[in-house]
N, C-alpha and C positions, 0 to 999 in steps of 0.2 A: 728622385726629377728633381729639376731646378722650380723650389715656388718663386721665385723673383721673372720668371722669365712666361714661366703661366700668369702671372698675373698682367705683365707687360704685353705678353699678344691679352685677354679680356679687354685688359683697354683698350687698347689699340681696335677692339673688335669694336667693340660698342662704339665710339670715335666713329669709323669706319661704318659703322650702317645707320648711326643718327645722322652723318653728313650728308650720306647717297639720302638719304626719306629728307633732308631738309634741300638738297638742288635738286631735289625730282620733281619739279614745277609737272603737275599732271594735267596739260592742255590737252586735254579729250577731245574734240567738236562730233559732238552726235552726231544721229536719222536725223535728216531728216525727211518724210516719206512724199512721195507725191502727192500728196491730201488736201485736203479744203487747205490751203493754201489762206493767212489769218488775211482779214480785211480789216481796214481800221481808218481813224479820220487824223487825216495829218492834211495841218494847216487850210483845214477848213474844205480839204476835199475829200473825194468818198475813193479809197485805194482798194482796188481788187484786182485778182486777180483776172486771167482772159482766159483758163484752160485751168478749172479746179475739178480734179477727179474724189465724187465722194461715196461712202460707203456699196458697200453690196448687201442687196436685203433677201439675205439668203429663202432657200424655202420653208413652209412649215410643215411640221407633218399629215396637215390636215387639206394641206396647196403647193401639191409640188413645184405647181407652173409659176407661183410667185417668185423662184428661178430667175434673176436676170443680171447682163452686163452690168457693167462698170457705168455709171452715169455721169458724163461731162457739163457743170454748172456755169454756160455762157453766159460774161459779163453781159449782152444782151438779151439776153433772159428774161435779165432780173431787174430791167427800166421800168417794165408794171410795176411789181414791186415797191423800187427803191427812184421813188417822181419826188420827192425829196430827202434833200443829207439829213445824213441819221446824225440825233442829239448827243450829248454826252452825261449822264448822270452823276454826279458827283454823289459819293461815298462817305462818313466818315465814323468811325467808331474810337472808345477808346487805346484798340491797338492798331486798325486802318483807316490808310484814307488811299480809296482804292473809287477809280473813273473807269463807270464802262459805259459803253460804246451802244448807239438802243440796233445799231449794223448788228444784230447777232445776237445782244449780249453778251463781247463781245469784254474782258476785264482786260483795258490796252494802259494800263496805271494802279498801279499799289505805289506806296513807299510806309513804311512803318518808323512812326512816329515815337517809338518808345526805344525805338535806335539808333541813336543821332550818328555822323559817318565817325563826327571827332567832336575828343568827349568839350571840347571846347566851343561850339559852333552850337551850341544843341538843334537850332532852330534846321539844318542844314543833317537830311536823316536820310537813313536807309533807299534805298529804290529799289525793288525788281521787276515787275514791268514798267511797262514803258512802250510807249508808239514814235518816236522815235525812228526812222530814216537811218538804217544804218543798225541801229545797236534796238532795230523790238524783240522783245520781250513781252509777250502775248499767250491766253489760255481761253480756250475759244471749244461752247461746245455747241450740240443741236441736235436736227431730228430729221431725220431726210426719210422718204418714202421711195415704193416702187413708180410714181410717176415724176422721178427728176422734185416732189413737190413735198411744203416739210418750212420748219423755223430754222437753218439753216446760218451759220456762223455769219454768212453774208445774208440775211434774211435780215428787213429790217422788221423791227420793232416798236411795240410806243408805247407809254412812257407816262403813264397820270403828275409824274413830278421831276421835274431835274438836279431835285438838292433831296438828300436824306441824312436825316440827322441819330443814333441811336440819344436818345433823351435819357436825363438821370431820373434813375430807378426804374428804369426798363434792363432786361436780359436780353432780347431781342428785335433786331430789326429787319424787318421782311420789304424786300423791293422786285414790288411785280414789274413783268415787260408781259406785253399781248401781246398776240399773233389769230390771226383768220385767214381760212383762205376762199372765203367769200360760199363756200358750200355747203358750210355745217362743219368744219373741221374748228375747233380752238383750241387755244394752246395759253395757261397761262406759263414764265417759267418764268420762280420767284428763287429770289437769291437768300436766302437766312444768316444774315452779320452777329456773334454775340458776342456780350461782351467778355472784356476778357481773355479772348479766344481768336487763333490764329485759320481758323477750318472755317470753312464756308461751305454752309450747305446746297446743294443744287437743286430746285421742282421742279418735274413737269406734270401737271396736268393737263390730260389731254380728253380734249371732250369730242363725240362724237358725235352731232348730230343731220348727219348724212345719212341715206337711205343705202350704203353701199361700206365693209369694213371697211376700216384703215389698215394699211400693212406698213413699219415700218422700224426703223432701228433708232435708238442713239448711241453720239460720241462723244467723243475727250480729245483734245487735245491741248498739247503747248509747242509752241514755236520763239522759236531764240535766233538772234542773229549771234555768231560764233565771234567776241572779240576778246581776243587772244590778252591773257592777264599779266603785264609788267612784269619782267623775273623781276627780284629786288630781294635781295638780303633781310632789309630793312621790312617788308614788305614781309610778314607772314602771313597772309590772305593767298601769298601766291605758291606755301608749300601743299597746299592741300590740293586732292581732289577737287574741278570744276568742271561737269557738263552734265550726261544726263545716267539715269538707276533706270535697272528696270525687274519687278521685286514679279518671280511665278507664283509664288503663292510659297515659297517655301526657299529658296533660293534671293540671294540679291545681288543684281548684281549689276558695276561701273562700266559702262560702256568703252571700247576702247573705237574712236572715229577708223583705225585702217583696220580693222576687223568687218563694223564694220560697210567698210568700205565693199567687198570680199563676201558678206553676211549680215545685207540688210537684217534685223528684229524683224521677227514673222511667229507668233507662240500665242496659242490661245491656252488661256486657263484663267480657274475658280479664282479670288482670296487677289489677284494679283494688281501694282498695280505700274503709276508711273510718275517716274520725279524729271527736277533740273536740279542742280546739287553744286553750290557754291559756297566760300569757305564756311560759314555760320550759319548761312540761310540757304532756302530749299520752297521750289514753285513741286508739287504734287498734284495726278487730278488720280479721284479713288471712285472707283465706283460701288456698289453697295455689294453687302461682301461676299452675296448670293450668289451675283451675276459674271456666266462667264462670259468674256472678254479676249475679242484679238486682236493685239498691238503691234501696230507694227512701225522705223523709223526706220533714217534714212540722214546721209547724212547729204545734202545736194549743191553747192555753193559752200556758200556761209552760211547759209540756212539750216537750227537743227528745228525736224520737225519728229517727232513722238502721238501716239497717236490710239487712241483703244475703245474701240468699236463692239457697242454689244448688242445682245441678241436676237432675231425679228423680232418684234411688235405685232399682235392682228389686237385693233379694238373691234368691235361688234356694233355698230348703229347703235348711237342712244346708251352705248356705256362711256363712262367715265373710266380716268385709268391715270395711276401718279407712278411715278417713276424719278427715283432722285440718285444722288454720283455728289458726292467732296472735294471740297477741290483744297488748300493747304497753300495759305503765301506766310511765309515768316519765318524766323529763326528756328535752329533743332533745338527746342529745351524738346528734353527725352520725352519727361512728363505728359504734357499733353501728345506729342506725339504718337506715345502707347499707346495714347485713347482714340486717335484718326484711327489707328489700322494697326494691323496685322506686320509686324518687319519695318515698317518706318521709320521707326528709333537706328535705324542700322543707321542711318546716313547718315550718325555720325559717325566718321569713319575710321573709329581707334588701330585699320589697320590691320594686322598678323597677332596685338598682343592681343586683342578684344578681351580674350579671357582671364589678362589679369587687369587691363583695362577701367573692362565695366565695374568690376567689383569694388575698384580705387575710389571711381568716381561719386558711386553712390555711396561709399564709407565718405567721403569729403563732401558731398549732399547733405547726408543724417548730419556729420560735422556743422555744418555752416547752420542748417534750418537749426541750433541749439547755436552755437556765437552772434553767427550773424558776421560774422565778416573771414572772408574767402581767406587770406593771404591765411591768420592767424588758425583755420583751418589747415592748410595744406602745411604748418609748424604743428599741430596737431596730432594731424593723422600720421608724423612722420614719428615725431613719438612712439606711437602706436606701431607702427609698421618696427623699428627699434625694438622696440618688447617684445614684440612676437617672434625675432628673430634674437634677442639677449641670451639664451643660452651658446646657440651654436655663433653667435661671434666671441662670446667671455673663452671658447673652446679654441679657439679662432688663438685670439688676442692670447690668452696662454705661452698658446708656442708659437707668434710672433714673440712675446718674452721672453721664451727659452732660445728662440733663435739667437734676440738681441745678448744674452749672456751667453750668447758660445758666438759673438765676433769674436774675440782676440788668440781665441781656439782655433777658429774657421783660420785667424790671420796670418795665425802658425803651420799650420798645415801646407797654404800657402805656397810660406818663404820657403820651408822642408820640398816639397816635391813639385817647384817652380818649376821643374822641364819634365818632369810627368807626373802629363795631366791623369793618365789612366792608374797611376796609384796613388794622387792627389782626389781623383773622385770616390774609389775605393776605403781612404781613408777618412774621409769624411762622411762616407754611410755609415761605418765603422764607431763612428764620431757618434751617427743623430740616434741611433742605435742603443748605443749604451749611453745617454742619456733619453730618453724615450721622447726621443724629439719630432714627428713627424712635418720635414718642410715644405707638402702640399697641402696642410691644414686654413694656412690664411690666404690662398684661394679659392674657397667654397663661399664667403662669406659677396665679396665681387662677384663671384660665379651667377651668386640670389640678389642683385642689387638692378645686375643689367637686367632679364625682363624687365623691375620693377620702376627704372629711368628709361628703360624708352615707352611702357606702358604712360607710367605719368606725364612722360613729353606729347604722346601721342593726348593723353585729357586736358592737357592745360594749352592743349594748341587749338583743337579740336572743338570744347564742349564752353560751347554758347552762355551760357552761365559764368562764365570768368572773363566774358568781355570786358572791358569797362573795364573794369572790377576793381576798385583801388585796395590799398590794405594801410600803409600809413608814410605819415608823410614826402616823402617824394615820387615814390612807391602808388603812381594814380592807374595802371596800368597793366595787368598780373601777367593777362597776354601777349605782353606787346615787350620788346628787351626795356634796361633800366636805362632808365637815358644820358646817367652819368656817372653810368657802371661800377658803384659802385657795390653793389652783390655778387656780380663777378669776379669782384681785387681780395673782395671777404672772404669767398669762397675758392679763389688761390691762397690767401693765407692760413688760412683753414685747413684746407688739404698740403702746404710744406708746414706748417705744426705735426700735421698727422704723422708721414712723411716723418719727418728727425725719430719720431716714437718708433715707427719698425727699419725691420734691422737695412743693415743696407745691400747689394745683392753683392757677392763677394766675387764677382766679375764687375772690374772695371768700367769696360765701356756699359753694362746695364747700369749700374749704376749713373751715370752721364744719365742715359738718356731717362734715368727714372727720376731724375734730378731735375730736370728742365718738365715734363711734368704739370708739375700746378703750373708752371706759366702756359705749357701749352691750351689745360683743358679755362684759363681764364683768357686763353686768349674765342677757345669756342663760345662758350656762355657768356659772351659779350656781347653774341646778338640771337642766344637763345632766348624764350620769355622770360620775366623774374620772376613768375608764378613757380620755373621749374629752377632757375637759378638758387629759389629762398627755401626751396626742399632740398640742393644738393648740395645748400654752404647747413640747414641744420643736419640736416645731416653726416655732414666731415665734422662737424662741432659735437656732434652727438660720439660720434666713433671719436672721438681724439678725445673726452674726459674717459669713455671708458678704458679707452687704451695706456691713458694717463692714470685711471685708478686700479690697477691691470697687472702694471711694469710698478706703481709702489708695492704692492702685496709683495708682486714676487718679489723685488731685490728686499722687503724687509722680512720674507721667513727662510732667507739665504745668513 
């Protein structure tokens, strides 16, 4: 087997894979159901849909006559409810700035004060939710009964205050909104904000003081205008999937809009959730873990809509019932995602090699918790990976050193059999057998490193923990490219030295191709996250030191 040919194909295979994943911008606009369409405040005006399908209230086991068709809520029907325009309630915590419309208690704006868009402008922070026309991104929830009544997201709610701020020394902030139907049904919709958290509990306290049972259901909805991200080799946000995702309690699925057009989302599961994700951030609507929800989703025009509808509720006269769900608005911090809902950490999309990437991230996080710098953590983890495979790479390094020592004899054979390739191949194999050299042994370390390289690429690209994380000197963001291309040049130089320590391919054409690989790698890595380049540079330097030491020992023993 030709050792250099295998190495060459392994390197080109890894480059092709990484290049393909880098240029595949997953602009997958997802479903928007013909469900309640979000309403919001825009320029002081109330925006309402003219024909909105609200959830069907299913029949209960004890009252089969409760089955009703879909309910259409017309704008003229809400006039008696919304005699005054809705107001906005401002909520501020250490981790979230949120605006809530009193029209249904819809979350219409949300920004993340801990996450500036650019490090040099800390006052301009990432905004996830927005009620800007053409860029709407809203999270709504509500209740609806079999009489087209209930505090839906189109119903005006009451708030006793317009500004809520999490006070120093307090760990929770409650934001209550209230509604009554005038016939004995009272609903409190209470948002629970928590210190240093991005998950928000949504609680409904339903009190039925009427003389008839109330039957209805609750729903959660994410609606977003799809705005394609401009592709750019210099914008790492475009390399990741952006769109809706669904979790059915067992399987996590990113939604392909083309498939959605033919087959809209329609499933009923326990323990599921819906979410909209982008590079480092997401919003998610998570029902109570024990509730069976029906999930629907379509993509209509440019509007993405996902909705989860809960089971039918029956509240007897004089009874008070409390139901709750969770909304997540924030970065993909895996520690918090794991606490909010099963499977939510899967939104950190490490791709097909997640089985390798997840342990790598946990190891990186463990090291970072000790030394406090992601750059040095990358270097130390690279040392640890190298140590794990040291014996394997040492064996292959010895084989490479033997091959290097055989180069003069191989060239002599090439001269002797230059007109007979079959005889040359036979003579070379005989030489390998006599000297106990395995020409394929040098391939193994490269083949092992390829999955680690790709997995590390996705860890550095997808992990928000490393977003804008500084290393030292000019490297102020390990998740973006080196602004001065110093690390890629150092890496290319290290690869060149490493190549010189290894035997040259016997075939002149292969030798020429191998000689330009450091230049090719430098060009590719120039636009990769600097954290990834730091990993590959460290790995190359360690490989150079190891091979130099092996060559020195082999030469000393001869």
